[in-house]
matplotlib code that plots the C-alpha trace (Angstrom):
import matplotlib.pyplot as plt

x = [0.0, 1.3, 1.1, 2.2, -0.6, -0.7, -2.5, -2.7, -3.8, -3.8, -4.1, -4.5, -3.4, -5.1, -4.2, -0.6, -0.7, -1.4, 0.0, 3.3, 1.6, -1.0, 1.6, 3.7, 0.6, -0.4, 3.1, 3.0, -0.3, 1.1, 4.2, 2.1, 0.0, 3.1, 4.6, 1.3, 1.2, 4.9, 4.3, 1.3, 3.3, 6.2, 4.0, 2.1, 2.4, 3.5, 6.4, 7.5, 7.6]
y = [0.0, 3.4, 5.7, 8.8, 11.3, 14.5, 17.5, 21.0, 23.9, 27.5, 30.3, 34.0, 36.8, 40.1, 42.7, 44.0, 45.0, 41.4, 39.4, 38.5, 37.2, 35.3, 33.6, 32.5, 31.3, 29.2, 27.8, 26.9, 25.1, 23.2, 22.2, 20.9, 18.9, 17.5, 16.5, 14.7, 12.8, 11.8, 10.6, 8.6, 7.1, 6.2, 4.4, 2.5, -1.2, -0.8, 1.4, -1.0, -3.9]
z = [0.0, -0.9, 2.1, 0.2, -0.4, -2.1, -0.8, -2.3, -0.2, -1.2, 1.3, 0.6, 2.9, 2.1, 4.7, 4.3, 8.0, 9.2, 6.3, 8.0, 11.2, 9.2, 7.0, 10.0, 11.8, 8.8, 8.5, 12.2, 11.6, 8.6, 10.6, 13.5, 11.1, 9.5, 12.8, 13.8, 10.5, 10.8, 14.4, 13.2, 10.3, 12.6, 15.0, 12.3, 11.8, 8.2, 9.3, 11.9, 9.4]

ax = plt.figure().add_subplot(projection="3d")
ax.plot(x, y, z, "-o")
ax.set_aspect("equal")
plt.show()
C-alpha cells in the first residue's frame, strides 16, 4: 500500500498589516499537522515492518 498522499492547499493573505503574522501562523499550523502525520506514520504497523 502506498502511504504517500498529495494535498494541495492555497491560502491567501489580504491585509498587508497582518500578512506577515497570518503567514507565520499558517506555516506553524502546517508544521504541527506534518509532525502529527509523521508521528502517526512512525507508530504505524506498516512502518515497523
